[in-house]
C-alpha positions as a Markdown table, in Angstrom:
| # | Residue | x | y | z |
|---|---|---|---|---|
| 1 | Unk | -4.4 | -29.9 | -21.7 |
| 2 | Unk | -1.6 | -32.4 | -20.7 |
| 3 | Unk | 1.8 | -31.5 | -22.0 |
| 4 | Unk | 5.3 | -33.1 | -21.8 |
| 5 | Unk | 7.3 | -30.7 | -19.7 |
| 6 | Unk | 11.0 | -31.2 | -19.1 |
| 7 | Unk | 12.9 | -29.5 | -16.3 |
| 8 | Unk | 16.6 | -29.0 | -16.9 |
| 9 | Unk | 18.2 | -28.7 | -13.5 |
| 10 | Unk | 15.4 | -30.5 | -11.9 |
| 11 | Unk | 17.2 | -31.4 | -8.6 |
| 12 | Unk | 17.2 | -27.8 | -7.4 |
| 13 | Unk | 14.8 | -27.4 | -4.5 |
| 14 | Unk | 12.4 | -25.0 | -6.2 |
| 15 | Unk | 12.6 | -27.0 | -9.5 |
| 16 | Unk | 11.8 | -30.3 | -7.9 |
| 17 | Unk | 8.8 | -28.7 | -6.2 |
| 18 | Unk | 7.6 | -27.3 | -9.4 |
| 19 | Unk | 8.0 | -30.7 | -11.1 |
| 20 | Unk | 5.6 | -32.0 | -8.4 |
| 21 | Unk | 3.1 | -29.3 | -9.0 |
| 22 | Unk | 3.1 | -29.8 | -12.7 |
| 23 | Unk | 2.6 | -33.5 | -12.3 |
| 24 | Unk | -0.3 | -32.8 | -10.0 |
| 25 | Unk | -1.7 | -30.7 | -12.7 |
| 26 | Unk | -1.7 | -33.7 | -15.1 |
| 27 | Unk | 1.4 | -33.0 | -17.2 |
| 28 | Unk | 4.0 | -35.6 | -18.1 |
| 29 | Unk | 7.1 | -34.4 | -16.3 |
| 30 | Unk | 10.8 | -35.5 | -17.0 |
| 31 | Unk | 14.0 | -33.9 | -15.9 |
| 32 | Unk | 17.7 | -33.9 | -16.0 |
| 33 | Unk | 20.5 | -32.6 | -13.9 |
| 34 | Unk | 24.3 | -32.8 | -13.4 |
| 35 | Unk | 23.9 | -34.8 | -10.3 |
| 36 | Unk | 21.2 | -35.8 | -7.9 |
| 37 | Unk | 21.4 | -36.0 | -4.0 |
| 38 | Unk | 18.7 | -36.0 | -1.3 |
| 39 | Unk | 16.3 | -34.7 | -0.3 |
| 40 | Unk | 15.2 | -33.6 | -3.8 |
| 41 | Unk | 16.4 | -36.7 | -5.5 |
| 42 | Unk | 14.4 | -38.8 | -3.0 |
| 43 | Unk | 11.4 | -36.7 | -3.5 |
| 44 | Unk | 11.5 | -37.0 | -7.3 |
| 45 | Unk | 12.0 | -40.8 | -7.0 |
| 46 | Unk | 8.9 | -41.0 | -4.8 |
| 47 | Unk | 7.0 | -39.2 | -7.4 |
| 48 | Unk | 8.2 | -41.5 | -10.2 |
| 49 | Unk | 9.6 | -38.5 | -12.2 |
| 50 | Unk | 12.6 | -39.8 | -14.3 |
| 51 | Unk | 15.8 | -37.8 | -13.8 |
| 52 | Unk | 18.5 | -38.2 | -16.5 |
| 53 | Unk | 22.2 | -37.6 | -15.5 |
| 54 | Unk | 24.2 | -35.8 | -16.7 |
| 55 | Unk | 23.0 | -33.0 | -19.0 |
| 56 | Unk | 22.9 | -34.2 | -22.7 |
| 57 | Unk | 21.1 | -33.2 | -25.9 |
| 58 | Unk | 19.7 | -36.7 | -26.0 |
| 59 | Unk | 17.7 | -35.9 | -22.9 |
| 60 | Unk | 15.4 | -33.8 | -25.2 |
| 61 | Unk | 14.8 | -36.5 | -27.7 |
| 62 | Unk | 12.0 | -36.6 | -28.5 |
| 63 | Unk | 11.3 | -32.9 | -28.1 |
| 64 | Unk | 9.2 | -32.0 | -25.2 |
| 65 | Unk | 6.3 | -29.5 | -25.5 |
| 66 | Unk | 8.2 | -27.1 | -23.1 |
| 67 | Unk | 11.5 | -27.0 | -21.3 |
| 68 | Unk | 11.9 | -25.2 | -18.0 |
| 69 | Unk | 15.6 | -24.0 | -17.8 |
| 70 | Unk | 17.0 | -23.8 | -14.3 |
| 71 | Unk | 19.3 | -20.9 | -13.2 |
| 72 | Unk | 22.3 | -23.1 | -12.9 |
| 73 | Unk | 22.4 | -23.7 | -16.7 |
| 74 | Unk | 24.1 | -21.3 | -19.1 |
| 75 | Unk | 25.2 | -21.1 | -22.7 |
| 76 | Unk | 27.4 | -24.0 | -23.6 |
| 77 | Unk | 25.3 | -26.6 | -21.7 |
| 78 | Unk | 24.3 | -29.2 | -24.2 |
| 79 | Unk | 20.6 | -28.9 | -23.4 |
| 80 | Unk | 20.6 | -25.2 | -23.7 |
| 81 | Unk | 22.3 | -25.4 | -27.1 |
| 82 | Unk | 19.8 | -28.0 | -28.2 |
| 83 | Unk | 16.8 | -25.8 | -27.1 |
| 84 | Unk | 18.1 | -22.8 | -28.9 |
| 85 | Unk | 19.1 | -24.6 | -32.1 |
| 86 | Unk | 15.9 | -26.6 | -32.4 |
| 87 | Unk | 13.7 | -23.8 | -31.2 |
| 88 | Unk | 12.1 | -25.9 | -28.5 |
| 89 | Unk | 9.7 | -23.6 | -26.4 |
| 90 | Unk | 11.4 | -22.8 | -23.1 |
| 91 | Unk | 10.7 | -20.8 | -19.9 |
| 92 | Unk | 12.0 | -20.2 | -16.4 |
| 93 | Unk | 10.8 | -21.8 | -13.2 |
| 94 | Unk | 9.6 | -18.5 | -11.8 |
| 95 | Unk | 7.8 | -17.5 | -14.9 |
| 96 | Unk | 6.1 | -20.9 | -15.2 |
| 97 | Unk | 5.0 | -20.8 | -11.5 |
| 98 | Unk | 3.4 | -17.5 | -12.0 |
| 99 | Unk | 1.6 | -18.4 | -15.1 |
| 100 | Unk | 0.3 | -21.7 | -14.1 |
| 101 | Unk | -0.3 | -21.4 | -10.4 |
| 102 | Unk | -0.2 | -17.9 | -9.0 |
| 103 | Unk | -2.6 | -16.1 | -11.4 |
| 104 | Unk | -6.1 | -15.8 | -9.9 |
| 105 | Unk | -4.8 | -16.7 | -6.4 |
| 106 | Unk | -3.6 | -14.7 | -3.4 |
| 107 | Unk | 0.2 | -14.8 | -3.5 |
| 108 | Unk | 1.9 | -14.8 | 0.0 |
| 109 | Unk | 5.6 | -14.5 | -0.5 |
| 110 | Unk | 8.3 | -15.1 | 2.1 |
| 111 | Unk | 11.6 | -13.4 | 1.2 |
| 112 | Unk | 14.8 | -12.5 | 2.9 |
| 113 | Unk | 18.5 | -13.5 | 3.0 |
| 114 | Unk | 18.0 | -16.0 | 5.9 |
| 115 | Unk | 15.2 | -17.9 | 7.3 |
| 116 | Unk | 12.8 | -17.9 | 4.4 |
| 117 | Unk | 12.6 | -21.7 | 3.9 |
| 118 | Unk | 11.7 | -22.3 | 7.5 |
| 119 | Unk | 9.3 | -19.3 | 7.8 |
| 120 | Unk | 7.5 | -20.4 | 4.6 |
| 121 | Unk | 7.1 | -23.9 | 6.1 |
| 122 | Unk | 5.8 | -22.5 | 9.3 |
| 123 | Unk | 3.2 | -20.3 | 7.5 |
| 124 | Unk | 2.0 | -23.1 | 5.3 |
| 125 | Unk | 1.5 | -25.3 | 8.3 |
| 126 | Unk | -0.5 | -22.5 | 10.2 |
| 127 | Unk | -2.8 | -22.4 | 7.2 |
| 128 | Unk | -3.1 | -26.2 | 7.0 |
| 129 | Unk | -4.1 | -26.4 | 10.7 |
| 130 | Unk | -6.5 | -23.6 | 10.1 |
| 131 | Unk | -8.1 | -25.5 | 7.2 |
| 132 | Unk | -9.3 | -28.2 | 9.7 |
| 133 | Unk | -12.0 | -25.7 | 10.8 |
| 134 | Unk | -12.3 | -23.7 | 7.6 |
| 135 | Unk | -11.4 | -25.6 | 4.5 |
| 136 | Unk | -11.0 | -22.3 | 2.6 |
| 137 | Unk | -7.6 | -21.8 | 4.5 |
| 138 | Unk | -6.0 | -24.9 | 3.0 |
| 139 | Unk | -2.9 | -23.6 | 1.1 |
| 140 | Unk | -1.2 | -24.4 | -2.1 |
| 141 | Unk | 2.6 | -23.8 | -1.5 |
| 142 | Unk | 6.1 | -24.1 | -2.9 |
| 143 | Unk | 9.0 | -24.2 | -0.5 |
| 144 | Unk | 12.7 | -24.4 | -1.2 |
| 145 | Unk | 13.0 | -27.5 | 1.1 |
| 146 | Unk | 11.0 | -30.5 | 2.4 |
| 147 | Unk | 8.7 | -29.4 | 5.2 |
| 148 | Unk | 8.5 | -32.2 | 7.6 |
| 149 | Unk | 5.0 | -31.6 | 8.6 |
| 150 | Unk | 3.9 | -32.3 | 5.1 |
| 151 | Unk | 6.7 | -34.6 | 4.0 |
| 152 | Unk | 6.9 | -32.5 | 0.9 |
| 153 | Unk | 8.0 | -29.2 | -0.5 |
| 154 | Unk | 4.9 | -28.5 | -2.5 |
| 155 | Unk | 1.1 | -28.8 | -2.4 |
| 156 | Unk | -1.6 | -27.9 | -4.8 |
| 157 | Unk | -5.2 | -27.2 | -3.6 |
| 158 | Unk | -8.2 | -25.5 | -5.4 |
| 159 | Unk | -8.3 | -22.9 | -2.7 |
| 160 | Unk | -7.2 | -19.2 | -3.1 |
| 161 | Unk | -4.0 | -19.0 | -1.0 |
| 162 | Unk | -0.7 | -19.8 | -2.5 |
| 163 | Unk | 2.3 | -19.5 | -0.2 |
| 164 | Unk | 5.7 | -19.3 | -2.0 |
| 165 | Unk | 9.2 | -18.9 | -0.9 |
| 166 | Unk | 10.6 | -15.9 | -2.6 |
| 167 | Unk | 14.2 | -16.4 | -3.8 |
| 168 | Unk | 16.4 | -13.4 | -4.5 |
| 169 | Unk | 18.7 | -15.4 | -6.8 |
| 170 | Unk | 18.5 | -14.7 | -10.5 |
| 171 | Unk | 15.9 | -16.4 | -12.7 |
| 172 | Unk | 17.7 | -17.9 | -15.7 |
| 173 | Unk | 20.5 | -17.1 | -18.1 |
| 174 | Unk | 18.1 | -15.3 | -20.2 |
| 175 | Unk | 16.4 | -13.5 | -17.3 |
| 176 | Unk | 18.9 | -12.1 | -14.8 |
| 177 | Unk | 16.3 | -10.5 | -12.5 |
| 178 | Unk | 15.5 | -12.1 | -9.1 |
| 179 | Unk | 13.0 | -15.0 | -9.2 |
| 180 | Unk | 10.8 | -13.3 | -6.6 |
| 181 | Unk | 9.9 | -10.4 | -8.9 |
| 182 | Unk | 7.7 | -12.9 | -10.9 |
| 183 | Unk | 5.5 | -13.6 | -7.8 |
| 184 | Unk | 3.6 | -10.3 | -7.4 |
| 185 | Unk | 2.8 | -10.7 | -3.7 |
| 186 | Unk | -0.4 | -9.6 | -2.2 |
| 187 | Unk | 1.3 | -9.8 | 1.2 |
| 188 | Unk | 4.8 | -10.8 | 2.2 |
| 189 | Unk | 7.4 | -11.3 | 4.9 |
| 190 | Unk | 10.9 | -9.8 | 4.8 |
| 191 | Unk | 13.2 | -11.6 | 7.3 |
| 192 | Unk | 16.7 | -10.4 | 6.7 |
| 193 | Unk | 18.7 | -8.4 | 4.1 |
| 194 | Unk | 22.4 | -9.0 | 4.0 |
| 195 | Unk | 25.1 | -9.3 | 1.3 |
| 196 | Unk | 24.9 | -12.7 | -0.2 |
| 197 | Unk | 25.0 | -14.5 | -3.7 |
| 198 | Unk | 28.3 | -12.9 | -4.5 |
| 199 | Unk | 28.4 | -14.4 | -7.9 |
| 200 | Unk | 25.5 | -12.2 | -9.1 |
| 201 | Unk | 25.4 | -9.3 | -6.7 |
| 202 | Unk | 28.2 | -6.8 | -6.9 |
| 203 | Unk | 27.6 | -5.4 | -3.3 |
| 204 | Unk | 25.0 | -4.9 | -0.5 |
| 205 | Unk | 23.5 | -2.0 | -2.4 |
| 206 | Unk | 22.6 | -4.4 | -5.3 |
| 207 | Unk | 21.1 | -6.8 | -3.0 |
| 208 | Unk | 19.0 | -4.1 | -1.3 |
| 209 | Unk | 17.9 | -2.8 | -4.7 |
| 210 | Unk | 16.4 | -6.2 | -5.6 |
| 211 | Unk | 14.4 | -6.3 | -2.3 |
| 212 | Unk | 13.2 | -2.8 | -2.8 |
| 213 | Unk | 11.8 | -3.8 | -6.1 |
| 214 | Unk | 9.9 | -6.7 | -4.5 |
| 215 | Unk | 8.5 | -4.3 | -1.9 |
| 216 | Unk | 7.4 | -2.0 | -4.7 |
| 217 | Unk | 5.2 | -4.8 | -6.2 |
| 218 | Unk | 3.0 | -5.2 | -3.0 |
| 219 | Unk | -0.4 | -3.4 | -3.7 |
| 220 | Unk | -1.7 | -0.6 | -1.4 |
| 221 | Unk | -4.2 | -3.1 | 0.0 |
| 222 | Unk | -1.5 | -5.6 | 0.9 |
| 223 | Unk | 0.7 | -5.9 | 3.9 |
| 224 | Unk | 4.5 | -6.4 | 4.7 |
| 225 | Unk | 5.7 | -8.1 | 7.9 |
| 226 | Unk | 9.3 | -7.0 | 8.3 |
| 227 | Unk | 12.1 | -7.8 | 10.8 |
| 228 | Unk | 12.6 | -4.8 | 13.0 |
| 229 | Unk | 16.3 | -5.0 | 14.0 |
| 230 | Unk | 17.9 | -4.6 | 10.5 |
| 231 | Unk | 18.7 | -1.3 | 9.1 |
| 232 | Unk | 18.8 | -2.9 | 5.7 |
| 233 | Unk | 15.3 | -4.2 | 6.1 |
| 234 | Unk | 14.1 | -0.9 | 7.3 |
| 235 | Unk | 15.7 | 0.8 | 4.2 |
| 236 | Unk | 14.0 | -1.7 | 1.9 |
| 237 | Unk | 10.5 | -1.2 | 3.3 |
| 238 | Unk | 10.6 | 2.5 | 4.0 |
| 239 | Unk | 9.0 | 3.4 | 0.7 |
| 240 | Unk | 6.2 | 0.8 | 0.8 |
| 241 | Unk | 2.9 | 1.7 | -0.5 |
| 242 | Unk | 1.1 | -0.7 | 1.9 |
| 243 | Unk | 1.0 | -1.2 | 5.6 |
| 244 | Unk | 4.3 | -2.4 | 7.2 |
| 245 | Unk | 4.2 | -4.3 | 10.5 |
| 246 | Unk | 7.5 | -5.0 | 12.2 |
| 247 | Unk | 8.4 | -8.0 | 14.3 |
| 248 | Unk | 11.3 | -8.6 | 16.8 |
| 249 | Unk | 12.5 | -8.0 | 20.3 |
| 250 | Unk | 12.4 | -4.2 | 20.4 |
| 251 | Unk | 9.7 | -2.4 | 22.4 |
| 252 | Unk | 8.8 | -0.5 | 19.2 |
| 253 | Unk | 8.0 | -3.8 | 17.3 |
| 254 | Unk | 4.3 | -4.2 | 16.3 |
| 255 | Unk | 4.7 | -8.0 | 17.0 |
| 256 | Unk | 7.2 | -8.1 | 19.9 |
| 257 | Unk | 8.8 | -11.2 | 21.3 |
| 258 | Unk | 9.2 | -11.3 | 25.2 |
| 259 | Unk | 10.4 | -13.7 | 27.6 |
| 260 | Unk | 12.0 | -16.2 | 25.1 |
| 261 | Unk | 13.3 | -19.2 | 27.1 |
| 262 | Unk | 14.2 | -22.9 | 26.6 |
| 263 | Unk | 12.5 | -25.3 | 28.8 |
| 264 | Unk | 12.9 | -29.1 | 28.5 |
| 265 | Unk | 13.7 | -28.9 | 24.8 |
| 266 | Unk | 10.9 | -26.6 | 24.1 |
| 267 | Unk | 11.2 | -22.9 | 23.1 |
| 268 | Unk | 8.6 | -20.7 | 24.8 |
| 269 | Unk | 7.9 | -17.1 | 24.3 |
| 270 | Unk | 5.1 | -14.4 | 24.5 |
| 271 | Unk | 4.1 | -12.2 | 21.6 |
| 272 | Unk | 2.7 | -8.7 | 22.3 |
| 273 | Unk | 0.8 | -7.0 | 19.6 |
| 274 | Unk | 0.6 | -3.2 | 19.7 |
| 275 | Unk | 1.6 | -3.2 | 23.3 |
| 276 | Unk | -0.9 | -5.9 | 24.5 |
| 277 | Unk | -0.2 | -9.6 | 25.2 |
| 278 | Unk | -1.5 | -11.4 | 22.1 |
| 279 | Unk | -0.7 | -15.0 | 22.7 |
| 280 | Unk | 1.9 | -17.4 | 24.3 |
| 281 | Unk | 3.8 | -19.8 | 22.1 |
| 282 | Unk | 5.7 | -23.0 | 22.5 |
| 283 | Unk | 7.7 | -24.8 | 19.8 |
| 284 | Unk | 10.0 | -27.9 | 19.6 |
| 285 | Unk | 12.7 | -25.9 | 17.9 |
| 286 | Unk | 15.6 | -24.0 | 19.5 |
| 287 | Unk | 17.3 | -20.8 | 18.7 |
| 288 | Unk | 16.4 | -17.1 | 18.7 |
| 289 | Unk | 16.3 | -17.3 | 14.9 |
| 290 | Unk | 13.5 | -19.8 | 14.9 |
| 291 | Unk | 11.5 | -17.8 | 17.4 |
| 292 | Unk | 11.9 | -14.9 | 15.0 |
| 293 | Unk | 10.8 | -17.0 | 12.0 |
| 294 | Unk | 7.8 | -18.3 | 13.8 |
| 295 | Unk | 6.7 | -14.7 | 14.9 |
| 296 | Unk | 6.9 | -13.5 | 11.4 |
| 297 | Unk | 4.7 | -16.3 | 10.2 |
| 298 | Unk | 2.4 | -15.7 | 13.2 |
| 299 | Unk | 2.0 | -12.0 | 12.2 |
| 300 | Unk | 1.2 | -12.7 | 8.6 |
| 301 | Unk | -1.2 | -15.5 | 9.4 |
| 302 | Unk | -3.0 | -13.3 | 11.9 |
| 303 | Unk | -3.5 | -10.6 | 9.3 |
| 304 | Unk | -5.1 | -13.2 | 7.0 |
| 305 | Unk | -7.7 | -13.9 | 9.6 |
| 306 | Unk | -6.6 | -16.9 | 11.4 |
| 307 | Unk | -7.3 | -16.8 | 15.1 |
| 308 | Unk | -4.6 | -16.9 | 17.8 |
| 309 | Unk | -5.4 | -20.4 | 19.3 |
| 310 | Unk | -5.2 | -22.1 | 15.9 |
| 311 | Unk | -1.9 | -20.3 | 15.2 |
| 312 | Unk | -0.6 | -21.3 | 18.6 |
| 313 | Unk | -1.6 | -24.9 | 18.0 |
| 314 | Unk | 0.2 | -25.0 | 14.6 |
| 315 | Unk | 3.4 | -23.5 | 16.0 |
| 316 | Unk | 3.4 | -26.1 | 18.9 |
| 317 | Unk | 3.2 | -28.9 | 16.4 |
| 318 | Unk | 5.7 | -27.6 | 13.8 |
| 319 | Unk | 8.4 | -30.0 | 13.2 |
| 320 | Unk | 11.1 | -28.6 | 11.0 |
| 321 | Unk | 12.5 | -28.6 | 7.5 |
| 322 | Unk | 14.8 | -31.2 | 6.1 |
| 323 | Unk | 18.4 | -30.3 | 6.4 |
| 324 | Unk | 17.7 | -27.6 | 9.1 |
| 325 | Unk | 19.3 | -28.8 | 12.2 |
| 326 | Unk | 18.3 | -32.3 | 11.2 |
| 327 | Unk | 19.7 | -35.2 | 13.3 |
| 328 | Unk | 21.0 | -37.6 | 10.8 |
| 329 | Unk | 22.4 | -40.1 | 13.3 |
| 330 | Unk | 23.4 | -40.7 | 17.0 |
| 331 | Unk | 26.2 | -43.3 | 17.2 |
| 332 | Unk | 28.1 | -44.2 | 20.4 |
| 333 | Unk | 26.6 | -41.0 | 22.0 |
| 334 | Unk | 27.9 | -38.8 | 19.2 |
| 335 | Unk | 25.1 | -36.7 | 17.4 |
| 336 | Unk | 25.6 | -36.0 | 13.7 |
| 337 | Unk | 23.6 | -32.9 | 12.6 |
| 338 | Unk | 22.9 | -31.9 | 9.0 |
| 339 | Unk | 22.4 | -28.1 | 8.3 |
| 340 | Unk | 22.0 | -26.3 | 5.0 |
| 341 | Unk | 24.7 | -23.7 | 5.6 |
| 342 | Unk | 25.1 | -21.1 | 2.9 |
| 343 | Unk | 26.1 | -17.8 | 4.7 |
| 344 | Unk | 28.2 | -16.8 | 7.8 |
| 345 | Unk | 25.2 | -15.5 | 9.6 |
| 346 | Unk | 23.2 | -18.7 | 9.1 |
| 347 | Unk | 26.2 | -20.7 | 10.4 |
| 348 | Unk | 26.4 | -18.5 | 13.4 |
| 349 | Unk | 22.7 | -18.9 | 14.3 |
| 350 | Unk | 22.9 | -22.7 | 13.7 |
| 351 | Unk | 25.8 | -23.1 | 16.1 |
| 352 | Unk | 24.2 | -20.9 | 18.7 |
| 353 | Unk | 21.0 | -23.0 | 18.5 |
| 354 | Unk | 23.0 | -26.1 | 19.0 |
| 355 | Unk | 24.6 | -24.7 | 22.1 |
| 356 | Unk | 21.1 | -24.3 | 23.5 |
| 357 | Unk | 20.0 | -27.8 | 22.5 |
| 358 | Unk | 23.2 | -29.6 | 23.6 |
| 359 | Unk | 24.5 | -27.5 | 26.7 |
| 360 | Unk | 27.9 | -28.6 | 27.7 |
| 361 | Unk | 28.5 | -30.8 | 24.6 |
| 362 | Unk | 31.8 | -30.4 | 22.6 |
| 363 | Unk | 30.6 | -28.8 | 19.4 |
| 364 | Unk | 32.3 | -29.7 | 16.1 |
| 365 | Unk | 31.6 | -27.5 | 12.9 |
| 366 | Unk | 32.5 | -29.4 | 9.7 |
| 367 | Unk | 32.1 | -26.9 | 6.8 |
| 368 | Unk | 32.2 | -27.4 | 3.1 |
| 369 | Unk | 32.5 | -24.0 | 1.5 |
| 370 | Unk | 30.0 | -24.6 | -1.3 |
| 371 | Unk | 27.6 | -21.7 | -1.8 |
| 372 | Unk | 28.6 | -19.0 | -4.1 |
| 373 | Unk | 29.1 | -16.7 | -1.2 |
| 374 | Unk | 31.1 | -19.1 | 1.0 |
| 375 | Unk | 33.4 | -20.0 | -1.9 |
| 376 | Unk | 34.4 | -16.3 | -2.1 |
| 377 | Unk | 36.6 | -14.4 | 0.4 |
| 378 | Unk | 34.4 | -11.4 | 0.6 |
| 379 | Unk | 32.8 | -12.5 | 3.9 |
| 380 | Unk | 35.9 | -14.4 | 5.2 |
| 381 | Unk | 36.2 | -12.4 | 8.4 |
| 382 | Unk | 32.5 | -12.9 | 9.2 |
| 383 | Unk | 32.9 | -16.6 | 8.5 |
| 384 | Unk | 35.7 | -16.9 | 11.0 |
| 385 | Unk | 33.7 | -15.1 | 13.7 |
| 386 | Unk | 30.7 | -17.4 | 13.1 |
| 387 | Unk | 32.8 | -20.6 | 13.2 |
| 388 | Unk | 34.2 | -19.5 | 16.6 |
| 389 | Unk | 30.9 | -20.5 | 18.2 |
| 390 | Unk | 32.2 | -24.1 | 17.8 |
| 391 | Unk | 34.8 | -25.8 | 20.0 |
| 392 | Unk | 36.4 | -27.5 | 17.0 |
| 393 | Unk | 36.3 | -26.7 | 13.3 |
| 394 | Unk | 37.0 | -28.8 | 10.4 |
| 395 | Unk | 37.1 | -27.3 | 6.8 |
| 396 | Unk | 37.0 | -29.1 | 3.5 |
| 397 | Unk | 38.4 | -27.6 | 0.3 |
| 398 | Unk | 36.4 | -25.1 | -1.7 |
| 399 | Unk | 33.9 | -26.7 | -3.8 |
| 400 | Unk | 34.9 | -26.5 | -7.6 |
| 401 | Unk | 37.4 | -23.8 | -6.6 |
| 402 | Unk | 38.6 | -23.7 | -10.2 |
| 403 | Unk | 35.4 | -21.8 | -11.1 |
| 404 | Unk | 36.3 | -19.0 | -8.8 |
| 405 | Unk | 39.1 | -16.4 | -9.7 |
| 406 | Unk | 42.0 | -16.8 | -7.3 |
| 407 | Unk | 41.7 | -13.2 | -6.3 |
| 408 | Unk | 38.1 | -13.7 | -5.3 |
| 409 | Unk | 38.4 | -17.3 | -3.9 |
| 410 | Unk | 38.1 | -18.2 | -0.3 |
| 411 | Unk | 41.4 | -19.6 | 0.9 |
| 412 | Unk | 40.3 | -22.1 | 3.7 |
| 413 | Unk | 43.9 | -22.4 | 5.0 |
| 414 | Unk | 43.6 | -18.6 | 5.9 |
| 415 | Unk | 40.4 | -19.3 | 7.8 |
| 416 | Unk | 42.0 | -22.2 | 9.7 |
| 417 | Unk | 45.0 | -20.0 | 10.6 |
| 418 | Unk | 42.7 | -17.2 | 11.8 |
| 419 | Unk | 40.7 | -19.6 | 13.9 |
| 420 | Unk | 43.8 | -21.1 | 15.5 |
| 421 | Unk | 45.2 | -17.7 | 16.2 |
| 422 | Unk | 42.0 | -16.8 | 18.0 |
| 423 | Unk | 42.2 | -20.0 | 20.1 |
| 424 | Unk | 39.7 | -22.3 | 18.2 |
| 425 | Unk | 41.3 | -25.6 | 17.2 |
| 426 | Unk | 40.8 | -26.0 | 13.4 |
| 427 | Unk | 42.1 | -28.2 | 10.6 |
| 428 | Unk | 41.8 | -28.4 | 6.8 |
| 429 | Unk | 41.2 | -31.6 | 4.8 |
| 430 | Unk | 40.9 | -32.1 | 1.1 |
| 431 | Unk | 37.6 | -33.9 | 1.0 |
| 432 | Unk | 34.9 | -35.8 | 2.9 |
| 433 | Unk | 36.8 | -39.1 | 3.0 |
| 434 | Unk | 39.8 | -37.4 | 4.5 |
| 435 | Unk | 37.6 | -35.6 | 7.1 |
| 436 | Unk | 35.8 | -38.8 | 8.1 |
| 437 | Unk | 39.2 | -40.6 | 8.5 |
| 438 | Unk | 40.7 | -37.9 | 10.7 |
| 439 | Unk | 37.6 | -37.2 | 12.6 |
| 440 | Unk | 36.3 | -40.5 | 13.9 |
| 441 | Unk | 39.4 | -41.3 | 16.1 |
| 442 | Unk | 38.9 | -37.9 | 17.8 |
| 443 | Unk | 35.2 | -38.1 | 18.5 |
| 444 | Unk | 33.9 | -39.1 | 21.9 |
| 445 | Unk | 30.4 | -39.8 | 23.5 |
| 446 | Unk | 28.5 | -36.6 | 24.0 |
| 447 | Unk | 30.1 | -34.8 | 21.0 |
| 448 | Unk | 27.9 | -32.9 | 18.5 |
| 449 | Unk | 29.0 | -32.8 | 14.9 |
| 450 | Unk | 27.4 | -30.1 | 12.8 |
| 451 | Unk | 27.9 | -30.7 | 9.1 |
| 452 | Unk | 27.5 | -27.5 | 7.2 |
| 453 | Unk | 26.9 | -27.5 | 3.5 |
| 454 | Unk | 24.3 | -26.5 | 1.0 |
| 455 | Unk | 25.1 | -29.6 | -1.2 |
| 456 | Unk | 25.8 | -33.3 | -1.1 |
| 457 | Unk | 29.3 | -33.0 | 0.5 |
| 458 | Unk | 30.4 | -36.2 | -1.1 |
| 459 | Unk | 27.9 | -38.2 | 1.1 |
| 460 | Unk | 29.6 | -37.4 | 4.3 |
| 461 | Unk | 26.3 | -37.4 | 6.0 |
| 462 | Unk | 26.2 | -41.2 | 5.4 |
| 463 | Unk | 29.9 | -41.9 | 5.5 |
| 464 | Unk | 30.6 | -40.4 | 9.0 |
| 465 | Unk | 27.8 | -42.4 | 10.8 |
| 466 | Unk | 28.9 | -45.6 | 8.9 |
| 467 | Unk | 32.5 | -45.2 | 10.1 |
| 468 | Unk | 31.5 | -44.5 | 13.6 |
| 469 | Unk | 29.4 | -47.7 | 13.7 |
| 470 | Unk | 32.4 | -49.7 | 12.4 |
| 471 | Unk | 34.6 | -48.3 | 15.1 |
| 472 | Unk | 32.2 | -49.6 | 17.8 |
């Protein structure tokens, strides 16, 4: 039965994907958000799903049959207050995904502090390629980003497999548990476990507890593919009731990466399984982290019955995910790269990968501290070490810094001072416009500018290339 379902907070990556799935199911879908920006605003526009800005009680008039409340909304939000006052039926993204799409299917969940969006996209693409020979493999999926092989972050098929990115962030203001606890995986990947989401997790132990609870939901007949070089991951899977297979570079890994190299813009490596060469892989993405992500997807897909040649074909033709090392423009020989940075470790791996792709280039890191972790000083030392991978560093002011208590807040001037003291030139500017104005005169042909933010960054991705073109 078709219903009118409204998504409050629709421009979040998972929420926009859910909106698309609901539309495919035949529902009338509307949404609202504080602000919309690509790639999800573009996706929603292409689907013809109306998005009201900003939040307002009038957005729920006439009353929808159901409201999905995003985890960015809390008490005091005008739509939340309207929902509670008028007793409009409501739920969370994760609960609705489970109830409407995961029940009766095989749930394959990709979880971890880093790498889950890319790994989920790889896994979905492997299944899609496999479906060319066996339609039963064609997957439904929900990914927290736009997978370029599909041009979408979601897909709905009548087959059994549903691949979902498992987010450890909390579910809603009325459900403070992680979203992934709603997904009841039949099999799962666990990439990394580090301290993150400092706004909702008190410390690393709290993060590990969340992942341990997810592991505890995998049935005995299931399987976990887990990174082998992280003590935190090892701790989280040690009490699993199902088979656990490890992947990584160590000789003890069940799925071992050997001979990783970069040749003519292509990453190549071998995967050995249980001490025997299993397959060779080539992929047009750089970075050790991407080889790890791919190998995790390889291992899970193999366990689901997909043959090695098909998996290798899929990996060889995997493109990427929007906002993951995405080349936004090349102007006057200057490459502008967009990357969805949210954590010091992710920043480090992004910059290391760019060193491989652009050997000898002068590498600029332009960072907006925007994620709930980067806006806090708890990982400031790690951030400094990660940014030292660049030749030049530019920081913007902390996004909505007034929402972070001063004692917890990252002070970017301290990061700049620490970088300069260690020999890395760094500067701080108030906003994107000031950064663009200061940066353009300093850039030269051959430079690579990595713009690091998990938000819109005041349209710097468009402003910088435009100013560079004007300076020609």
